[in-house]
C-alpha positions, 0 to 999 in steps of 0.5 A: 513498510514492514509488517510489524509497522503495519500491525501497530497502526490503528484501523482508521490510520491503515485505511487512510494510508491504503487510500493514499498509497493507492493514489501514489501508486496510480500516479507512479504507474502513469508517470512510468508510462510517460517517461521511465522511472529511474527505479521501476522496482519501486512500483513493485515494492509499492504494490506489495506494500499496499497488498500487505496493508489490505491483507492486515485490514482483511484479517482485522475484519475477519477477527472482529466478526 
């Protein structure tokens, strides 16, 4: 997900999306531990996407104070 797409999302949508992505990430890591994924780079990509979303949430939090 691009940074521009993340910035366009509302805060509530962003929070819900982060929660959903974290659940998906955890499931992906578990699946990879049991049987290797076809493309393990997806784990890294998803982790970075989650970090981008959390960073945007934190920036919004700091700007509202």
